[in-house]
C-alpha positions in Angstrom: 209.2 -129.6 -26.1 211.3 -132.5 -25.1 211.9 -132.6 -21.2 213.9 -135.1 -20.2 213.3 -137.5 -17.6 215.7 -138.3 -14.8 217.1 -141.9 -13.7 216.7 -142.4 -10.3 219.4 -144.9 -9.0 218.3 -146.9 -6.1 220.4 -147.7 -3.1 222.8 -150.8 -3.4 222.4 -151.6 0.6 219.6 -150.9 2.5 220.8 -150.0 5.7 223.5 -147.5 3.7 220.2 -145.9 2.1 218.7 -145.7 5.2 221.5 -143.8 7.0 221.7 -141.6 4.0 218.2 -140.7 4.4 218.7 -140.2 8.0 222.0 -137.5 7.5 219.5 -135.6 4.9 217.1 -135.0 8.0 217.4 -131.7 9.4 218.9 -130.0 6.5 216.9 -126.9 5.2 215.5 -127.4 1.3 218.4 -124.9 -0.1 221.0 -126.9 2.3 224.1 -128.3 0.5 224.5 -131.5 1.5 228.3 -132.5 1.1 228.4 -136.0 1.3 226.0 -135.9 -2.1 227.2 -138.1 -5.1 228.6 -137.1 -8.4 225.0 -137.6 -10.1 223.2 -134.7 -7.9 226.1 -131.6 -8.1 223.6 -130.2 -11.0 220.9 -130.4 -8.1 222.9 -128.6 -5.8 223.7 -125.8 -8.1 219.9 -125.4 -9.0 218.9 -124.4 -12.3 217.7 -120.9 -13.2 214.1 -120.5 -12.9 212.4 -120.4 -16.4 215.2 -122.5 -17.8 214.8 -125.7 -19.5 218.0 -127.8 -17.7 220.1 -124.4 -17.3 219.9 -124.0 -21.1 217.3 -121.6 -23.3 214.5 -120.5 -21.6 211.3 -122.3 -21.5 207.5 -121.2 -22.6 207.1 -119.7 -19.2 210.7 -118.2 -18.9 210.3 -116.7 -22.2 207.0 -115.0 -21.3 209.0 -113.9 -17.9 211.8 -112.2 -20.5 208.9 -110.2 -22.6 208.2 -106.7 -21.9 205.5 -105.5 -19.1 203.9 -102.7 -17.6 206.5 -102.3 -15.2 209.1 -102.1 -17.8 207.0 -99.2 -20.2 204.9 -97.8 -18.0 203.4 -95.4 -20.6 202.1 -98.1 -22.8 199.3 -99.8 -23.0 199.9 -103.6 -23.9 198.0 -106.9 -25.8 199.3 -110.0 -24.6 198.9 -112.9 -27.4 199.2 -116.4 -26.2 201.9 -118.3 -25.7 203.4 -121.7 -27.2 205.8 -123.4 -29.3 204.5 -121.5 -32.4 202.0 -118.6 -32.5 201.1 -118.8 -35.9 200.4 -121.2 -39.2 201.5 -121.0 -42.7 198.7 -120.7 -45.5 199.8 -120.8 -49.3 203.8 -120.9 -49.8 205.0 -117.3 -51.1 205.9 -117.2 -54.7 208.7 -117.6 -55.6 209.8 -119.3 -52.8 212.8 -117.4 -51.9 210.4 -115.0 -50.5 209.1 -117.5 -47.5 210.9 -116.7 -44.5 209.3 -112.7 -45.2 205.9 -114.6 -44.7 207.2 -116.6 -41.8 208.2 -114.1 -39.8 204.8 -111.9 -41.2 202.8 -115.3 -39.8 205.1 -115.6 -37.0 205.6 -119.6 -38.1 209.6 -119.0 -38.6 211.7 -121.9 -39.7 213.4 -123.7 -38.0 210.4 -123.9 -35.8 211.4 -122.7 -32.1 211.2 -124.3 -28.8 208.7 -121.9 -27.5 207.4 -118.4 -28.1 205.6 -115.3 -26.1 204.2 -112.6 -28.2 202.8 -109.3 -27.2 201.7 -105.9 -28.8 202.7 -102.1 -27.4 201.8 -99.0 -27.9 201.9 -95.6 -26.4 199.1 -94.6 -24.2 199.1 -91.3 -26.3 199.4 -93.1 -30.2 197.7 -95.3 -31.8 201.0 -96.9 -33.4 201.8 -100.4 -31.8 204.8 -102.1 -31.7 204.2 -105.8 -32.1 206.9 -108.0 -30.1 207.4 -111.9 -30.9 210.0 -114.1 -28.9 211.2 -117.3 -30.0 213.4 -119.9 -27.8 215.2 -122.2 -30.0 217.2 -125.7 -28.1 220.4 -124.4 -29.5 222.2 -121.3 -31.0 222.7 -123.1 -34.3 218.9 -122.8 -34.7 218.4 -118.9 -33.9 221.2 -118.4 -36.0 219.8 -120.2 -39.3 216.5 -118.1 -38.6 218.6 -115.0 -39.1 220.3 -116.6 -41.9 217.5 -117.1 -43.7 215.4 -113.4 -43.2 218.9 -112.0 -44.1 219.1 -113.8 -47.5 215.5 -113.8 -48.5 215.5 -109.7 -47.9 218.4 -109.5 -50.1 217.2 -111.8 -53.2 213.5 -111.1 -52.9 212.0 -107.8 -54.4 208.5 -108.7 -54.4 206.1 -112.0 -54.1 202.5 -113.2 -53.8 201.9 -113.8 -50.1 199.6 -115.9 -48.5 196.2 -113.5 -49.1 197.6 -113.5 -53.0 198.7 -110.2 -52.7 201.7 -108.7 -54.1 204.2 -106.6 -51.5 207.7 -105.1 -52.4 210.4 -106.3 -50.0 213.3 -103.9 -49.1 216.2 -104.9 -47.2 218.2 -102.5 -45.2 221.4 -102.2 -43.5 221.8 -104.6 -40.6 221.1 -102.3 -37.2 222.5 -102.3 -34.1 221.7 -105.1 -32.1 222.2 -103.3 -29.0 222.4 -106.2 -25.8 221.7 -109.0 -28.8 224.0 -110.5 -31.0 223.5 -110.2 -34.6 220.3 -108.6 -36.3 219.0 -107.9 -39.3 215.8 -105.7 -40.8 213.8 -105.7 -43.9 210.4 -103.6 -44.9 207.5 -104.4 -47.0 205.3 -102.2 -49.0 201.5 -103.0 -49.7 198.8 -100.3 -50.9 200.8 -97.4 -49.6 201.7 -99.4 -46.0 205.1 -100.0 -45.1 205.7 -102.6 -42.6 209.1 -102.6 -40.8 210.4 -105.7 -39.4 213.6 -106.0 -37.1 215.3 -109.6 -36.1 217.5 -109.7 -33.4 219.2 -112.7 -32.2 220.8 -113.1 -28.4 222.2 -116.5 -27.9 219.5 -119.3 -28.5 216.8 -116.3 -28.2 215.2 -114.4 -31.3 213.2 -110.9 -30.7 211.3 -109.8 -33.4 210.0 -106.2 -33.8 207.1 -105.3 -36.0 205.3 -102.0 -36.7 204.1 -99.8 -39.5 203.8 -96.4 -41.2 202.3 -94.7 -44.3 205.1 -94.8 -46.7 204.6 -90.8 -47.2 204.9 -90.2 -43.6 207.6 -88.0 -42.9 209.3 -89.9 -40.1 208.7 -93.5 -42.2 210.7 -96.5 -40.6 211.8 -94.7 -37.6 212.2 -97.6 -34.6 210.6 -97.4 -31.3 213.8 -97.3 -29.8 212.7 -97.2 -26.1 210.7 -100.4 -26.8 213.1 -102.2 -29.1 216.0 -101.5 -26.0 213.7 -102.4 -23.1 212.8 -105.7 -24.6 216.5 -106.9 -25.5 217.8 -105.4 -22.2 215.1 -107.7 -20.3 215.3 -110.8 -22.5 219.2 -111.0 -22.3 219.0 -110.6 -18.3 216.4 -113.2 -17.9 218.4 -115.4 -20.1 221.6 -114.3 -18.6 223.2 -113.6 -21.9 223.4 -109.8 -21.7 
């Protein structure tokens, strides 16, 4: 992720610079300086913690936006590493139109995000886990493109050969309610009697991917873990200031 540096403008006259320095003494760290120039306005207003220049969340901010035990006390957590991309691509999907399905599964989406964070959560009384992956893009357009790619692929892709040489089937699902987000898309992959369900939700320049699995023959197959999804979207939008 690129971090822009700040240009520092030297004082034109040494005497004025000294006077300005003396005038600043005695003020607290958060004090407003009415004599500052226009170039210092952004510094006076401050930058929200965890944001790059007041924009999308950076890696640390995204990690703080991910649900934790305090948000879901009845769940146990496995926290994965954070970074730019959490996974990596292997052999391309065949046909290529199904690649976005593999990108979601492998945590290597296109377009690539600026930051990512992930964890797995499961009820303390159950073994069924929900995997959560969060992505931050430099611009909202990047997050929108990811949703479009996944939605189009889910509609056109019915079966394909994946990175492991297996042949899952894909079913596009109705767009779910995005809740605290802006838009959402859902699909499922079926392989050897197991259904892998995915819900991808965009909130501004951020994307949350939820994944869980169940047996195809299970009575409540496809039932979404609403408690987990709602808690994560609420925390993401509140942390990012998009809620």
